[in-house]
N, C-alpha and C positions, 0 to 999 in steps of 0.2 A: 407825859413820856420823856425818859432818861436823858440826860446829856448823851450818852454815848450812843444812843438809838437815834437821836437825833443828828449825829454827829456821821452817821452811816458806820457805826463801828459794833454793831449788832453781829453777833456770831455766824462766821460766814459769809458776811455779805461785803469784806473786804477781798482784794484779789490776791492771791497766792505770791507771793516772791519765789520766780523760778531759778531752781538751782543753778549756780553757774561752775564748769568743769574748768579748773585749772591747767595751764602746763607748767609743769614744775622746773623746765628749761630755762622758757622764755618769758613766764608770766601773763602771756596771753589768755584771757579768756572765753570762753564759750559755751553757749546756751543748752546747748548739745551733747550728748558724751559722744556721737557718731564723729561729726564735725570736728572735736578735741583729737579724735582715733585717726581721722584724714590729716589732721596738721601734722599729728608727729610721723605717721607713714612718709608725708612727702615732704612736709615743706620744713619744718623745725632743722634749723641745724644744717639744711641743705641746699646748694646753690640752685636759683631757680631755672626749669628748666623748659619754660616756652621763651619766646622771645619774639617781639615784632618786628615784621619782614622789612618793615619802612624807616625804624629807629631803634635805640637802643635800649626800649625799655624790657625788662624780663618781669615774668612772673611766675611763679610754681603753678600755677592753676589757669588752664588753656583759655578756660571762660575769661577771664582780667584781662589778658592778650584779646580775646576777639571785642570784648567791650571797647579796650583803649582802643583800639583799630578804626572801630565806627567812632567814636566820638574825637579822637583827636585826627585823624586823618580822613575821615568821612569814605571809606572803603565800604561798598554794600557784601562784598563777597571776601574780607579778607583770609590771610590764611599765615598764621604765626609758625613762624619756625620750631624746629623741635631740636634743640641744642644737644649734642652728641656728649652725653654724658653718664659715665658709670656706674651704678648704683650696685656696686657686688653684695652691700646687705640684702638688696633683695632678690638675689639670682640670676640679675641682668648682668652679660658681660661682653 
């Protein structure tokens, strides 16, 4: 048995490295192209849209605020506040 086979370096036996998708604006890295697309559309360079109704925590994603409220405030049915932001580049006025 060769040293390569003994070490698990046989062709096809090593896991492939997943390609990372980089944001060219802020250098964040994502495993999926769709996640990078969401980041570019809703997050990168934009103010967070959602705020905790119990403190000043803000996030671009509603799920992050819901998780924050459950974790830090113990609320079972949290209701994050949607901030009144105008995104003219998305056609919302």
